[in-house]
N, C-alpha and C positions, 0 to 999 in steps of 0.2 A: 117492231121496226116499221116506221111509217114512210119509208122512201119507196119510190116507184119500182115497179117490176123491171123496167128498162135499166134502172140504176144497178139492180142486182145482176141482171144479165151482163151488163158491161163489166162489173167487178168480177164476176165469175170468169169471163173471157180473159181479162187481164191476169187474174190469178193463174189460170191454166197456162197462159203464155209465159208467165214468170217462172213457173215450175219447169217448163220445157227449156227455157233459157238457162236455168241453173243446171239442169242435167247436161245440156250441150257444153257449157263452159267447163264443168267439172270433169268431163271426159279427157280434157287436155291438161289437167293439173298433174303435178309430180306424182309418180307412183307411190312414193313414201307417204303421201297425204291421203291415200285411199281410206284408211281407217281413222283419219283425223278430220281435217277440214272438209274433205269431199263428203264423207258420211254425215257429218254434222250439218253441213249446208243443205244437202239433199233432204235430210230429215226435217230440218226447220222449214224449208220451202214447202214440202208436202204437208206439214202440220198446219201451215197457214190455210191452204185451200181445204183440207179435210175438216178442220174445225169450223171454218166458215160454212161449209156445206152442211155439216151436222147441226150447227146452230140455226141455219136457215130452215132446216127441216123441222125445227122445234119452235117455230114462230109463235105458236099458240101458248107455249110455256115460256113466258117472257123472261123470267129470271134464269132459266136454264139456257135459253137462247143467248142472252147477254153474256153468261159465263163462257160459253163456247167462243163468242166473238172476242172476249178479252184474251182467251188463250190464243186465238188466231193472231191477234194484234201483238201479243208477246212473242210468238214465234216469228212473226214478220220482222220485228225489231232485231231478233237474233239473226235471221237470215240476212238482213240488210247489213248488220255489222260484219258478218262473215264475208260478204262480198267486198266491203271496204277493206277488210283485212287482207283478202286475197289480192286485191289491187296493189296494196302496199308491199306485199310479199312477192309481187310479180308472178303470181300463179295465173293471172288473167291480165290482159292489157287494159290500160285505162280507158281506151275507146270502147271495148266490149263491155267491161265492167260498168263503165259510166252509163252506157245505154240501158243496162239492166237496172241500175240505180235510179235512172230517170223514171222508168216504169214503176219501180218500187215506190217512189215518191207519190205517184198518182194513186197507187194501191193504198198506201198508208193514209193519205188524205181521205180516201173513200171509206176505209174501215173506221177511221176516227170519226168521220161524219155520222156513220151509223151508230157508233157507241155514244157519241155526244147527244144524239137525238133520241136515244132509246131509254 
């Protein structure tokens, strides 16, 4: 991964903020979604940051690192879809969900940039 350390710091901060946003909004989801969308969305959001961290910790093992980043990117796409789904199902307002999706777009572009250049 040949991007600057500041890039990784910014991405890590965005990922942390994203996960906390997901946890905040899902606290207000319908109770009957606790074991459905809430659980799946939280798991996917945490998977993004955890796989990114584990991949970053293995930078010297380039193939292993890239594999973790691909997993992070896949989980990111899953989380993004679940937020879009939650907006359509009115589990979260378009304004709140849209704000998280805007942050998600920046995260996605950054993750893709790392993958494309590694």
